[in-house]
DRENVEXTI-453934 format. One record per residue (C-alpha): residue number from 1; residue in one letter; chain; x, y, z. Coordinates in nm, 3 decimals. Layout:
<atoms>
atom num=NUM&residu=a&chaine=A&u=X&v=Y&w=Z;
...
</atoms>
This chain:
<atoms>
atom num=1&residu=m&chaine=A&u=0.256&v=-0.417&w=2.081;
atom num=2&residu=n&chaine=A&u=0.213&v=-0.325&w=2.444;
atom num=3&residu=r&chaine=A&u=0.131&v=0.021&w=2.573;
atom num=4&residu=n&chaine=A&u=0.482&v=0.093&w=2.705;
atom num=5&residu=r&chaine=A&u=0.637&v=0.017&w=2.368;
atom num=6&residu=l&chaine=A&u=0.382&v=0.245&w=2.202;
atom num=7&residu=y&chaine=A&u=0.473&v=0.530&w=2.439;
atom num=8&residu=f&chaine=A&u=0.840&v=0.469&w=2.366;
atom num=9&residu=y&chaine=A&u=0.781&v=0.496&w=1.992;
atom num=10&residu=v&chaine=A&u=0.578&v=0.814&w=2.039;
atom num=11&residu=v&chaine=A&u=0.873&v=0.970&w=2.227;
atom num=12&residu=f&chaine=A&u=1.109&v=0.848&w=1.956;
atom num=13&residu=a&chaine=A&u=0.885&v=0.991&w=1.680;
atom num=14&residu=v&chaine=A&u=0.858&v=1.327&w=1.857;
atom num=15&residu=f&chaine=A&u=1.236&v=1.336&w=1.897;
atom num=16&residu=q&chaine=A&u=1.289&v=1.263&w=1.527;
atom num=17&residu=t&chaine=A&u=1.028&v=1.524&w=1.428;
atom num=18&residu=v&chaine=A&u=1.194&v=1.790&w=1.642;
atom num=19&residu=i&chaine=A&u=1.530&v=1.709&w=1.485;
atom num=20&residu=f&chaine=A&u=1.381&v=1.732&w=1.135;
atom num=21&residu=v&chaine=A&u=1.212&v=2.067&w=1.205;
atom num=22&residu=f&chaine=A&u=1.529&v=2.199&w=1.362;
atom num=23&residu=t&chaine=A&u=1.742&v=2.104&w=1.062;
atom num=24&residu=v&chaine=A&u=1.490&v=2.261&w=0.821;
atom num=25&residu=w&chaine=A&u=1.502&v=2.578&w=1.030;
atom num=26&residu=l&chaine=A&u=1.884&v=2.572&w=1.026;
atom num=27&residu=d&chaine=A&u=1.879&v=2.539&w=0.650;
atom num=28&residu=t&chaine=A&u=1.675&v=2.858&w=0.614;
atom num=29&residu=a&chaine=A&u=1.830&v=3.055&w=0.904;
atom num=30&residu=s&chaine=A&u=2.056&v=3.353&w=0.862;
atom num=31&residu=l&chaine=A&u=2.416&v=3.368&w=0.973;
atom num=32&residu=d&chaine=A&u=2.331&v=3.574&w=1.281;
atom num=33&residu=s&chaine=A&u=2.085&v=3.316&w=1.411;
atom num=34&residu=l&chaine=A&u=2.336&v=3.039&w=1.340;
atom num=35&residu=l&chaine=A&u=2.604&v=3.222&w=1.536;
atom num=36&residu=g&chaine=A&u=2.351&v=3.273&w=1.815;
atom num=37&residu=l&chaine=A&u=2.327&v=2.896&w=1.849;
atom num=38&residu=m&chaine=A&u=2.689&v=2.876&w=1.959;
atom num=39&residu=k&chaine=A&u=2.593&v=2.935&w=2.321;
atom num=40&residu=y&chaine=A&u=2.357&v=2.633&w=2.305;
atom num=41&residu=l&chaine=A&u=2.610&v=2.400&w=2.147;
atom num=42&residu=h&chaine=A&u=2.652&v=2.197&w=2.466;
atom num=43&residu=s&chaine=A&u=2.278&v=2.116&w=2.455;
atom num=44&residu=f&chaine=A&u=2.316&v=1.950&w=2.115;
atom num=45&residu=k&chaine=A&u=2.553&v=1.694&w=2.268;
atom num=46&residu=y&chaine=A&u=2.287&v=1.599&w=2.521;
atom num=47&residu=a&chaine=A&u=2.019&v=1.579&w=2.253;
atom num=48&residu=g&chaine=A&u=2.245&v=1.357&w=2.045;
atom num=49&residu=f&chaine=A&u=2.314&v=1.136&w=2.344;
atom num=50&residu=f&chaine=A&u=1.939&v=1.117&w=2.416;
atom num=51&residu=g&chaine=A&u=1.873&v=1.000&w=2.059;
atom num=52&residu=f&chaine=A&u=2.150&v=0.743&w=2.081;
atom num=53&residu=a&chaine=A&u=2.013&v=0.622&w=2.417;
atom num=54&residu=l&chaine=A&u=1.667&v=0.582&w=2.260;
atom num=55&residu=l&chaine=A&u=1.817&v=0.376&w=1.979;
atom num=56&residu=i&chaine=A&u=2.010&v=0.151&w=2.219;
atom num=57&residu=a&chaine=A&u=1.703&v=0.112&w=2.442;
atom num=58&residu=d&chaine=A&u=1.493&v=0.005&w=2.144;
atom num=59&residu=f&chaine=A&u=1.758&v=-0.248&w=2.039;
atom num=60&residu=i&chaine=A&u=1.779&v=-0.397&w=2.390;
atom num=61&residu=w&chaine=A&u=1.401&v=-0.399&w=2.429;
atom num=62&residu=s&chaine=A&u=1.358&v=-0.581&w=2.096;
atom num=63&residu=w&chaine=A&u=1.628&v=-0.832&w=2.189;
atom num=64&residu=i&chaine=A&u=1.465&v=-0.908&w=2.526;
atom num=65&residu=d&chaine=A&u=1.122&v=-0.933&w=2.364;
atom num=66&residu=r&chaine=A&u=1.250&v=-1.169&w=2.095;
atom num=67&residu=r&chaine=A&u=1.417&v=-1.389&w=2.356;
atom num=68&residu=a&chaine=A&u=1.096&v=-1.404&w=2.563;
atom num=69&residu=n&chaine=A&u=0.895&v=-1.491&w=2.251;
atom num=70&residu=k&chaine=A&u=1.133&v=-1.776&w=2.169;
atom num=71&residu=k&chaine=A&u=1.094&v=-1.917&w=2.519;
atom num=72&residu=q&chaine=A&u=0.716&v=-1.889&w=2.497;
atom num=73&residu=d&chaine=A&u=0.721&v=-2.054&w=2.155;
atom num=74&residu=e&chaine=A&u=0.923&v=-2.348&w=2.292;
atom num=75&residu=i&chaine=A&u=0.682&v=-2.387&w=2.584;
atom num=76&residu=l&chaine=A&u=0.382&v=-2.387&w=2.350;
atom num=77&residu=r&chaine=A&u=0.552&v=-2.629&w=2.110;
atom num=78&residu=h&chaine=A&u=0.627&v=-2.867&w=2.399;
atom num=79&residu=e&chaine=A&u=0.267&v=-2.842&w=2.525;
atom num=80&residu=n&chaine=A&u=0.137&v=-2.909&w=2.173;
atom num=81&residu=n&chaine=A&u=0.357&v=-3.218&w=2.141;
atom num=82&residu=e&chaine=A&u=0.233&v=-3.347&w=2.478;
atom num=83&residu=l&chaine=A&u=-0.128&v=-3.299&w=2.371;
atom num=84&residu=k&chaine=A&u=-0.062&v=-3.477&w=2.042;
atom num=85&residu=a&chaine=A&u=0.093&v=-3.768&w=2.232;
atom num=86&residu=k&chaine=A&u=-0.208&v=-3.787&w=2.465;
atom num=87&residu=v&chaine=A&u=-0.449&v=-3.787&w=2.172;
atom num=88&residu=y&chaine=A&u=-0.243&v=-4.057&w=1.997;
atom num=89&residu=d&chaine=A&u=-0.234&v=-4.269&w=2.314;
atom num=90&residu=y&chaine=A&u=-0.608&v=-4.224&w=2.358;
atom num=91&residu=q&chaine=A&u=-0.676&v=-4.327&w=1.998;
atom num=92&residu=e&chaine=A&u=-0.446&v=-4.630&w=2.030;
atom num=93&residu=g&chaine=A&u=-0.625&v=-4.728&w=2.351;
atom num=94&residu=i&chaine=A&u=-0.960&v=-4.714&w=2.174;
atom num=95&residu=k&chaine=A&u=-0.823&v=-4.922&w=1.883;
atom num=96&residu=n&chaine=A&u=-0.679&v=-5.181&w=2.122;
atom num=97&residu=a&chaine=A&u=-1.007&v=-5.197&w=2.316;
atom num=98&residu=e&chaine=A&u=-1.205&v=-5.250&w=1.996;
atom num=99&residu=a&chaine=A&u=-0.958&v=-5.514&w=1.878;
atom num=100&residu=s&chaine=A&u=-0.983&v=-5.704&w=2.207;
atom num=101&residu=k&chaine=A&u=-1.365&v=-5.694&w=2.191;
atom num=102&residu=k&chaine=A&u=-1.359&v=-5.853&w=1.844;
atom num=103&residu=i&chaine=A&u=-1.147&v=-6.142&w=1.960;
</atoms>
C-alpha cells in the first residue's frame, strides 16, 4: 500500500470516528441540545456528501489500481514466457550440438 493510499484511509477512519462519536453524543443529548443543532443542519449535508465522495474516491482508486495490476501482471507473464522460450531454445541448442558431436 502506498503512502497516499494510507493517508486516504487515515482521513476516512477519522471521518468515520467523528461520525461515531457524534452519533453517540446525539444518543445521550437532551432535547435542547438537539434543537440547537437545527441551525447546523445544512452542515450535515456537506459532511454526508464528503463521506460519499470518500467512498466513491476509494472505489475509483481501487478500480484504477486493479487495472494497473492486471496490466503489470500481463507484462510480467509475457516476459516470463519469453525467458522460458529462450531457456528452452538454449537447451535444445546444447542438445543438438552434443548430438552432432557424437555423430
